[in-house]
N, C-alpha and C positions, 0 to 999 in steps of 0.2 A: 504494500500500500504506500503510495506517495504521500509526502507530508501534507499537501493541500487536500488530498482525499480524506486523510485522518482529521484534518482541521474541519472540513465540511461536516463529517460525521459527528464530531464533538459539538459543533455549533447547533446542529439539528437536535442533538440529545439535550443540550442545555438551553435551547431556545434563545441563542445569541444571534442577533441580526448582524448583517454586514455593516450597517450604520453604527451600531454600538462598537463593533470591533474597530472600525475606522476611527471613531472618536478616541478610543483607548490608545491607538498607535499614532494618532496625529496625522493621518493620511485621509485621502478622499475615499468615498464608498466605491467609486469607479476603480481605483487602484486595487482595493480588496477583491472586487469582482474578477478582475484580470488575473490576480494571483491564484484565487481559488479555482479558476478554470484552467490553470496551467499555461496561460497565454504569455505571462511575463514572470520573471523570477526576481524577487527583491534581494537585497543584500542578506548575507547569512545572519547578521546580527538582528535584522528586522524579522526574518523568518523565526528566529528563536524567541524574540519578544512575543510574536504572535502565538507561537506554540506554548510558551510559558503562561500566557494569559488564559489559554484554553486548558491548561493543566496537562499538556502533552510533553513527552521527552524531546530534548533539543536535537537538531542536527549538529554533528560534532566538529567537523572541520571541512575545509574546502580544498579539494585536490584539483588544481587547474581550474576548469570551469565546472567541474562536477561536484555536486553536493553529496556528501556521504551520510547516510542515515545513522542515527544513534540507535538506542534500544528499539526493538520491534514495537510498533504501535499495537500489535495484537497481544502483548503480554497480559497476563492476568493482573487485575487491579486489587489493591488492598488499602485499607485505611491505616495511616501511620501517624502516631502521636508526635506532636511537636515537643521535642526534648527540652528546649530552652531558647533563650534569645541571646544572640551574640552581638556585641558591639564591635564593629570593624574599625580598627585604628590605622595608624600609619603603616605603609608597606603591606597592607592586607591582613595583618595579624588581628586576632580577636583579643581585645583588652580585658573583657570580662564576660561571664556567662551567667545570666539570671534566669529564674524560673519563668516559664511561659505556659500557656494552655492552648487548646485547640488541636485539630488534626487535619490532615489532607489526604486525599485519595491519590495514589501513585501507581504507575504501571510497573510493578515489581513483584517477583515471587520470592524475594529474599526475606526469610522470616525475621531477620534481625534489622531490617531497614528502619531508619529513623529520620527525623527532620529537625532542622534548626531554622529559626527565624533570625534574619540578620538586619542590623541597623548600621548606618554610615554610608558614606559616598565613595570609599576607596576602591570599590570594585565596579563602579559604573563604567560603561553601560551594561556590562555582562550580567551583573547582579545588582538590582536596585534595593535601596533601603526599604525595609519592611517586607521584602519578599522571603520566600521559604526555600531553603536548599534541602533536598533529601538525598540520603546516602545509603549505599548498599555494601556493608562490610564483607559479605561473602562473594562478591563479584570479582572476577579476575581484573587486574589493573592493566590498562592498555595505554601506551604512549599517545599523546595528543588529546587525551580526555581529561576532564577535571577530576581532581581528587581532594579530599579533606585530610589534612595532615596535622597530627598532634606530636609535638616534640616532648622529650622527657622533662624539660623545664616548664611544661604547661602551655607553651605557645601553640595556638591553633591557626590554621590558614586554609583557604581554598585556592588552589593553584592548578595550572595546566601541567600534567606530568610529561616531562621530556624523556626521561629514562630512569630505570631503577635496576640496581644490581646488588651484589653482596657487600659492596663497599660504600655506596652512596645513592642518594636520591636527588635527581636534578629536576627543578621546577621552574615554571615561568609564570609571572603575574598574569592574571586573566585579562587585564586591560592594557598591558604593555607599559604602564607607567613606571613600575618598580623593577622591571627587568628580571634577570635570572638569579636563582639562588640554588646552591648545592649543599645538601645536608648529609653528614656522615651517617651511615646506617645505624650505628650504635646510639645516635641521638634521636632517632625516630621511635616514638612510642607506638603509634598506629597510623595507618594510611588507608583510607577507605575511598572507594569509587563514588563519585557524585552522579546520581542517576538523573537529576534534573532540577529545574527551578520552577516554583509554583507562585502564581500571583496571589496577593493578599485576599483578593475576592473569593478565592477557592478554599480559604480556611473555614472550617466548621467548628462551632463552639458548643 
């Protein structure tokens, strides 16, 4: 299933109009109509904003002119509790984690999947303040995809995985502002695959 077919199906399911989607993304209804019919292809970041608003997994990267799909849109869905609220500080690190409530529906079969609500502007435009990031601890890590990393000194961050081996983990900032960071393996407490990003409107209380 192509991304715009999945988007159309979700819009029908949630009764979301093209006008409402256009208003959310700051574009015209005509542009939305062309995208959903596959006549035109917006930028990757715009596609992912659209998919995130609809609660669908993102496309993960662009190879030449070809968009490569992320997790299958046909995955089973489950309700995941929001574990907490993370304040995003300089260089994409989480400065603190406070309690939060609510849950989101995500396309994952990982029984240990969890979600975090993030605040701050350091990861714009990839992740907006107030949006929810959901993670899959049991999914295989793949270079070029987003990961949630926690170091042994308690620092947490969401980055793009460049590579991982027995010696180190190399990461890139999701918005390109803070560049690349390489962390010795012995300093990494956990690293989890980021399954996707969910808009605040999809949170259930």
